N, C-alpha and C positions, 0 to 999 in steps of 0.2 A: 585464597578466597578474597574477593574484593570487599571494600568498605560497605557498599550497598547490599551485597549478598549476605554478609554477616549480619547486618542490621535487620534485614527481613527474616532471616532464619532465627535469630534470637527472639524477635518479636513473636514469631510463630510458636516457638517453644514456650514462651511466657504465657501466651494466650491459651495454648493447649493444656497447660498445667494450672490454669486459673490463678496466676500470680498477679494480683492487682488488676487494674483496668487500663493502665497507661503503658501498654506494651512497647509501642514504638518510641515513646519518650524515654522509657527505661533503657531500651536498647541504645538509643542515641547518647544518653548520659554515660552508659557503660563504655561505649566507644570513645567518648571524649576523655574519660578517665584513663583509659589504656593507651590512647594514641595522641592525646592533646589536640585532636581535631574538633573544633567547635561545630556548631550546627551548619553554618555557612560553608566551612571547609569540607564537611562531610558531603555536602551537595556538590561542591566544585570538584571534589576528588572521589566521587562515588565509585569509579572503576579502578581506583588505586588498589593494588594488591597489598594485603596486610602481611607484615613480616612475621616470621615464625615466633619470635619472641612476643610480639603483639597478640598473636592468636592464642598463645599459651596464657597470657595474662587475661585476655578476654574470656577464655574458657573457665578460669578460676573465678572471675567475677560473676559470670552467668550462673555457675553452679550455686554460688551463694544466693543469688536472687531467686533461683528455682527452689531454694530451701525457704523461701519467703522471708529472707533477711531484708529488713527495710533498706531502701535505697540510701537513706540518710546515713545509716551505719556503714554501708558499703563505700559510699563516697567520702564519708567523714565530715559532712557539713549539711546544714539545713538553712533555707532561707526563712527569715521571720521579720516581718515589718520592713521589707526591702533591704535587709541586711543579712550577711552571711555569718552563721554561728557554727563553730566547730562542735560536733557531737560525737559521742561514742557510746558503747553499751553500758556505761556507768551513768548516763544521763537520759532523761525522758526526751523524746524527740519533740521539739516545739511544733505546735499545731496551729493551723489557721484559726480554729475556734478560740484559741487563747489570745489571739490579737484582739478579740472583743473585750477581754479583760483589760488589756493595755488601753484601748480606746475609752473605756469607762473612767480609768484613772486620768487620762488626758482631759476628758470632759469635766471631770471634777476640778482639776487643777487650773483650767484656763482662766478662770476669773479670780484666782487667789494668787497672792504674791509668794515669792520663794520662801520667806520666813515662815509661812503657814504650812507649806508642803514639804519642807525639808527638815531633817534628812529623810531619805527614803530607804527602807530595807525590803529586800526580796527574800522571803523565807521559803526554805525548800527550793533553792534557786536552780538546782540542776545545772544546765549550761549557762545560766545567767541571762537568758534571752529577755525575759520580762523586765528585770531590773535594769539591765544595760540599755535596753531600748528606752525605758522611761527616763533614765539619767540623761540620755542624749537628747531626747525630745524636750525635756523640762529644764535641763542644765542645772541639776541639783545634786548634792552629794549622795553617794550610794554606798549601801552595805549589802553584801551578798552572804547568805547564810545557808549552810546545808549540813546534814548529819553525815553525809558521805564525803570522805576526803577525796576519793577519786573524782566525784562530781565537782567538788570545789576546785580541783586542779584544772578541770575543763573550763569552768567559770573564770578562773584566774587568767587562763590563756585568752579567752574572748574579751575580757576586760582590758587586758594589756594591748590587744589588737585594735579594739574599737574606741576605747575611752581616751580622751586627752589627759584627764585628771585621774589620779589613782583612786581606787575605791577600797573600802574595808572588807576583808574576807574573814568570816567567822565560822569556825567548825563547832557545831553543837546541835542540840535537839531543839528545834523551834527557836524560841526567844530566850532560852535558858543561858546563852553565852553572852548576853548583853544587859547592861543596866541603863542603856540609852533610851531616851524617849524620842519617838519618830513622828514626823508630820504625816507620813503615809506608810502603812504596812501592807504589802501586797504579797499574795502567795497562791501558787497553784499546787496545793499540797496533795499527798496521796489520799484518795478518798474512795477507792473501790472496795467492795466487800470481798472476802476470800472467794465467794462463789462467783462473783462477777469476774474476778481474776482468771478463774477457770474457763470462763465463757468468752474471753477476748479472742480476737482474730489471731491467725497464725503470726501475722506481722507484729502485733502488739505483744505477743508472748516473748519476743526477743528483748523487750524493754525491761529494766530492772524492777523486780517486784517491790523493792524498797521505795521506789518512786511511784508505785501504783496503789498498793494496798493500804487503806486507811485505818485498819485495825477495828476490832469490835464487830458485832453482828450487822451493824448498819454502815460500817465503813467510816464513821464520823468521829472516832476517838481522837484522832489528831486535830481535826478541825475544832472540836470542843476545847481541847487544851490550848490551841492557838488563840481562839476567841477569848478565853479566860485570861491568858497571858497578855493579850493585847490591851486589856483594860488598864494595865499598869505600865504599858510601854508606848502609849500614845500621848502626844502632847495635847493640851486642851484644844479641842476643835479638830483634832487629827482624825484620819479615816483609815478603815480597814477594808481591803478588797480581797475577795476570795473567789476561787473557782470551785465548783462542785458539780456533781452529776445532776441532770434534770430531775431524777427521781428523788433527790434530796433537798430540792429547793425549799419546800415548805418547812422541813425540819430545821434547816440552817437558818431560814428567816426567823423562826420562832426562837432559836438559840440566840441569835443576834439581838432580838427584841428583849429577851430575858436579861441580856447584859447591857441594856440601855443604848444600843447602837441605833 
């Protein structure tokens, strides 16, 4: 089978099984992962016959995608803020929506000096995408914290790959492992209710429940604890940045106001 034929057949199968919406892109990326042929090479070598070993590898990858396994887990990486982060099934997959959280922090920090904004801690860091991005953009010291040792190992790998300066890695529950005060605390914590976790898409169901479910009937148990802990872990004039579901915005806003944020 040729490169072009396999790509079209794979895209057809993905579409027929309602796997995502980017069927040709997925097929192209799977081809690249199995053959090392990038987009341009796939065009130039469209009629190249795929080797038996390549076809076997491609079959395995396609089966995984047909099971709605996210492309980021199949490929082992995800782009975030124009950088490549390693991910696996122990980490949440960085999303484009979360880049808005990063942009909010950057907007806050742009008119402040480093002494005001540092150090920075990314709580529930997962792959470390948020914290590492901010450390690079702002050139400030970074701490990455997560309750999952497996996620922290991924964050460590990303930090070692992308950061020039070493960061601090903390294994613990929210801010319980540190007595430090921070200029910025940022977090995309688990905030889904148990019911919402049951209603997520087939792709999201591959992601770790530990990184999704926020506990409590409203999913805000962890956010409540983090907000409370932040009051004693922020420097004077420091800032807390959180991500939550749109259905929780008013409750979280009231929570922050109640703690004088």
